[in-house]
C-alpha positions as CSV (number, residue, x, y, z in Angstrom):
1,M,107.0,102.7,89.6
2,L,105.4,100.3,91.9
3,S,102.2,100.1,89.8
4,D,104.2,98.7,86.9
5,R,104.6,95.4,88.8
6,P,101.6,93.3,87.8
7,Y,102.7,90.3,89.9
8,L,101.9,92.4,93.0
9,R,98.7,94.0,91.7
10,D,95.2,93.2,92.7
11,T,93.5,93.6,89.3
12,S,90.1,94.1,91.0
13,T,91.1,97.6,92.2
14,S,91.0,98.9,88.6
15,R,87.2,98.3,88.5
16,R,86.4,100.2,91.7
17,W,86.9,103.6,93.1
18,S,90.4,104.2,94.3
19,T,90.6,103.7,98.1
20,S,92.9,106.7,98.3
21,V,90.2,108.9,96.8
22,V,87.6,107.5,99.1
23,L,89.8,108.3,102.1
24,I,90.4,111.8,100.8
25,I,86.7,112.4,100.5
26,A,86.1,111.0,103.9
27,N,88.7,113.3,105.4
28,A,87.2,116.3,103.7
29,V,83.6,115.4,104.7
30,V,84.7,115.0,108.4
31,Y,86.5,118.3,108.3
32,L,83.4,120.1,107.1
33,L,81.2,118.3,109.7
34,V,83.7,119.4,112.4
35,L,83.5,123.0,111.2
36,I,79.7,122.8,111.3
37,A,79.7,121.3,114.8
38,L,82.0,124.0,116.1
39,Q,79.6,126.6,114.9
40,S,76.7,124.8,116.5
41,R,75.2,126.0,119.8
42,Q,74.6,122.4,120.9
43,P,76.9,121.6,123.8
44,F,76.5,117.9,123.1
45,L,78.2,118.2,119.7
46,R,81.2,120.0,121.2
47,D,81.4,117.3,123.8
48,V,81.5,114.6,121.1
49,L,84.3,116.4,119.3
50,G,86.3,116.3,122.5
51,W,86.2,112.5,122.5
52,L,87.6,112.1,119.0
53,P,91.3,113.5,119.0
54,L,94.0,111.2,120.4
55,D,94.6,112.2,124.0
56,P,97.3,110.2,125.7
57,R,95.7,110.6,129.1
58,A,92.3,109.5,127.7
59,L,93.9,106.6,125.9
60,A,95.3,105.4,129.2
61,R,91.7,105.4,130.6
62,G,90.6,103.1,127.8
63,H,89.5,105.4,125.0
64,A,91.0,103.1,122.4
65,W,88.7,104.4,119.6
66,Q,90.7,107.5,119.5
67,L,93.5,105.6,117.7
68,L,91.2,105.5,114.7
69,T,89.1,108.7,115.0
70,F,92.1,111.0,115.3
71,Q,93.2,110.0,111.8
72,F,90.1,111.8,110.3
73,L,90.5,115.1,112.1
74,H,92.7,118.0,111.1
75,A,93.9,121.2,112.7
76,G,93.2,123.4,109.7
77,T,92.7,123.6,105.9
78,F,96.4,123.5,105.1
79,H,96.9,120.4,107.4
80,L,94.1,118.7,105.5
81,L,95.3,119.6,102.1
82,I,98.9,118.5,102.6
83,N,97.9,115.1,104.0
84,C,95.4,114.6,101.2
85,A,98.0,115.5,98.6
86,M,100.5,113.0,100.0
87,L,97.8,110.4,100.4
88,Y,96.9,110.7,96.7
89,M,100.5,110.8,95.5
90,F,101.8,107.8,97.4
91,G,98.5,105.9,98.0
92,R,97.3,105.3,94.5
93,P,100.4,103.4,93.2
94,L,100.6,101.4,96.5
95,E,97.0,100.4,96.2
96,M,97.4,99.4,92.6
97,A,100.4,97.3,93.5
98,M,99.2,95.5,96.7
99,G,95.4,95.7,96.4
100,R,92.7,97.4,98.5
101,S,92.8,95.1,101.5
102,A,96.6,95.3,102.1
103,F,96.5,99.0,101.4
104,L,94.0,99.6,104.1
105,K,95.9,97.5,106.6
106,L,99.0,99.5,105.8
107,Y,97.3,102.9,106.0
108,F,95.3,102.4,109.2
109,G,98.0,100.2,110.8
110,S,100.5,103.0,110.3
111,G,98.0,105.4,111.8
112,V,97.3,103.3,114.9
113,F,101.0,102.4,115.5
114,G,102.0,106.0,115.0
115,G,99.3,107.0,117.5
116,L,100.6,104.5,120.0
117,V,104.2,105.7,119.7
118,Q,103.1,109.3,120.2
119,A,101.0,108.4,123.2
120,A,103.8,106.3,124.7
121,G,106.3,109.1,124.1
122,A,103.9,111.6,125.8
123,W,103.8,109.4,128.9
124,L,107.5,108.8,129.1
125,L,109.1,112.0,127.6
126,P,106.4,114.7,127.7
127,N,108.9,117.5,127.0
128,Q,109.8,116.0,123.7
129,F,106.5,114.4,122.5
130,G,104.1,116.9,124.1
131,V,101.0,115.9,126.1
132,G,98.2,117.6,124.1
133,P,95.6,115.9,121.9
134,V,96.8,114.8,118.4
135,V,94.8,115.0,115.2
136,G,95.6,114.3,111.5
137,A,96.2,111.6,109.0
138,S,99.9,112.2,109.0
139,A,100.9,108.9,110.7
140,G,99.1,106.9,108.1
141,V,100.4,109.1,105.3
142,F,104.0,108.8,106.5
143,G,103.4,105.0,106.6
144,L,102.5,105.1,102.9
145,I,105.6,107.3,102.1
146,A,107.9,104.9,104.0
147,A,106.4,101.8,102.3
148,F,106.7,103.3,98.9
149,A,110.3,104.4,99.5
150,W,111.2,101.0,100.9
151,I,109.8,99.0,98.0
152,N,111.0,101.5,95.4
153,R,114.3,102.6,96.9
154,D,116.0,103.6,93.7
155,T,112.9,105.1,92.0
156,S,113.4,108.8,91.2
157,I,110.6,111.0,92.4
158,T,110.1,114.8,92.2
159,M,108.8,116.7,95.2
160,L,108.0,120.4,95.4
161,L,110.2,122.1,98.0
162,G,108.0,124.6,99.7
163,F,105.4,123.8,97.0
164,I,107.4,125.9,94.6
165,I,110.8,124.4,93.8
166,P,110.9,120.9,92.2
167,V,113.5,118.6,93.7
168,S,114.2,115.2,92.3
169,M,115.7,112.4,94.4
170,K,115.6,108.7,94.9
171,A,112.8,107.5,97.1
172,K,115.1,106.1,99.7
173,Y,116.6,109.5,100.3
174,L,113.2,111.0,100.8
175,L,112.6,108.4,103.6
176,V,116.0,109.3,105.2
177,V,115.1,113.0,105.1
178,E,111.7,112.5,106.7
179,V,113.2,110.3,109.5
180,V,115.9,112.9,110.2
181,L,113.4,115.8,110.3
182,A,111.2,113.9,112.7
183,V,114.1,113.0,115.0
184,M,115.3,116.6,115.0
185,G,111.8,117.8,115.8
186,L,111.7,115.5,118.8
187,L,115.1,116.5,120.0
188,S,114.2,120.2,119.8
189,G,111.0,119.7,121.6
190,E,109.1,121.4,118.8
191,S,105.5,121.8,119.8
192,G,102.5,121.5,117.6
193,V,103.8,118.6,115.5
194,A,103.4,115.0,116.4
195,H,106.8,113.8,115.3
196,G,106.4,110.6,117.3
197,A,103.3,109.7,115.3
198,H,105.3,110.4,112.1
199,L,108.2,108.1,113.2
200,G,105.8,105.4,114.3
201,G,103.9,105.5,111.0
202,M,107.2,105.3,109.1
203,A,108.4,102.3,111.2
204,F,105.1,100.5,110.5
205,G,105.3,101.3,106.8
206,V,108.8,99.9,106.4
207,A,107.9,96.8,108.4
208,F,104.8,96.2,106.4
209,A,106.5,96.7,103.1
210,N,109.4,94.4,104.1
211,Y,107.6,91.5,105.8
212,V,104.1,91.6,104.3
213,V,104.4,92.9,100.7
214,L,107.9,91.6,99.8
215,G,107.7,88.7,102.1
216,N,104.4,87.5,100.6
217,L,105.9,87.7,97.1
218,L,108.9,85.5,98.2
219,Q,106.6,83.1,100.1
220,F,104.3,82.7,97.1
221,F,107.1,81.5,94.8
222,R,109.0,79.5,97.5
223,K,105.8,77.6,98.4
224,K,105.0,76.9,94.8
225,T,108.5,75.9,94.1
226,H,108.6,73.5,97.0
227,R,105.4,71.9,95.8
228,I,106.5,71.5,92.2
229,I,110.1,70.4,92.5
230,R,110.7,67.0,94.0
231,P,113.9,64.9,94.0
232,R,112.9,62.8,91.0
233,E,112.0,65.9,89.1
234,L,115.4,67.4,89.9
235,I,117.0,64.5,88.1
236,R,114.8,65.0,85.2
237,T,115.5,68.7,85.2
238,R,119.2,68.1,85.1
239,A,118.9,65.8,82.2
240,S,116.5,68.0,80.3
241,R,118.9,71.0,80.9
242,E,121.8,69.1,79.4
243,K,119.6,68.1,76.4
244,R,118.5,71.7,75.9
245,D,122.0,73.1,76.3
246,F,123.6,70.8,73.7
247,G,120.8,69.7,71.5
248,N,118.3,72.6,71.4
249,S,120.0,75.7,72.5
250,G,117.6,77.9,70.6
251,S,114.5,77.0,72.6
252,D,112.5,79.7,74.4
253,D,112.3,79.9,78.2
254,K,108.5,79.9,78.0
255,D,108.5,76.4,76.5
256,L,110.4,74.9,79.5
257,P,108.6,72.6,81.9
258,P,107.6,74.4,85.1
259,E,110.1,72.6,87.3
260,E,113.0,73.5,85.0
261,F,111.8,77.0,84.4
262,I,111.7,77.6,88.2
263,S,115.0,76.1,89.1
264,R,116.8,77.9,86.2
265,E,115.1,81.2,86.0
266,V,113.0,82.0,89.1
267,D,115.3,80.9,92.0
268,P,118.1,83.3,91.1
269,I,115.5,86.1,91.0
270,L,114.1,85.3,94.4
271,D,117.6,85.2,95.8
272,K,118.2,88.7,94.3
273,I,115.0,90.0,95.9
274,S,116.1,88.6,99.3
275,Q,119.5,90.3,99.1
276,H,118.8,93.6,97.2
277,G,115.1,94.2,97.3
278,I,112.4,94.1,94.7
279,Q,113.4,97.4,93.2
280,S,116.7,95.8,91.9
281,L,114.8,93.6,89.4
282,T,115.2,94.4,85.7
283,E,112.2,94.4,83.2
284,R,113.2,91.0,82.0
285,E,113.3,89.6,85.5
286,R,109.8,91.0,86.3
287,R,108.5,89.4,83.1
288,I,110.0,86.1,84.2
289,L,108.2,86.3,87.6
290,E,104.9,87.1,85.8
291,M,105.4,84.1,83.5
292,A,106.3,81.9,86.5
293,R,103.2,82.8,88.4
294,S,101.1,82.1,85.4
295,K,102.7,78.7,85.0
296,M,102.3,77.7,88.6
297,N,98.7,79.0,88.9
298,R,97.8,76.6,86.1
299,R,99.0,73.5,88.0
C-alpha cells in the first residue's frame, strides 16, 4: 500500500485529524444545510443556492468561485455517500503517503480541473457534455482514485461490484475501467452524469502523481546526490569499493560512506523508479531509500 512507504510520508498527519475525514464531515454538513435551505421560505437562501453549482454559462460570466463550491454540493443522499466512501477509501492512504498539503492540492486541483473540462465540453460539445449545472465531489474523488492507481499500479485492491459482489483487481485496471466508462458515457450522451469532470479529475490525478509525488521523490535524491558526490569523491569511492570488494566483503551497506552508498545502492533504484514507477520497488529497495534519506539529512 502507498501508506507503507515512509519516505513519502508526512509524519505530522498522524497527530492530526485525517483530512479525508474532515472533508467528509464538511460535505455532510453542507448537504444538511442545503436541505434546510430548500425547506426555508426565505427567497434569499434559494437565490444563494443557485450561485453555488458549477454552471458553464455562469462560469463564462466570471463566476469562478463555482469551481470550488460545486465540489461540496450533492444531488442526493446516494450521491453523497458514494463520494464520501471513495474519498475515505483512497484519500486516507494518499494523505498518509504525501502529507496534508499535497493531498489538498491533489483533491481540490482535480476538482477544479475536472470542472474546467466539464465546462469547456459544455461550451464546445453540449450534446455530449450537457449544459446543466454540475454538483458533486466526484471530480476530486476520481483524481484521488487515479493518483492512487498510478502510484500503486500493481497493488491488488478489492471493490464491491454493485456494493454486493467483491471483485479484486490491480489498481491500474481500475483506472482503465473508470476511463473507459467515462469515455463511453460521453460518447453515448448520457445525461445526469458529468463524465467530463470525471475525466478531467483523473487526468489531473495522474499528472499530479507522476510529476509532483514521484517527481519530487526523484528530485530529492538527485539533488542530494549531486551535492554529495564530486569528482574527487568519485575517485575515493572507486578505491574504497575495490578495498571493500577484496578486503572486507562482509561489511554492511549501512556502514558505507554516504557518497559510496548513493553511487552503489541509490542510483540504480532511482533509475528503476524512472523506468518502471515507484510500485516496482522491493521491500529491500524501499528500506535503502529510507536509509539514504536519513544519511543525507544528517549532512
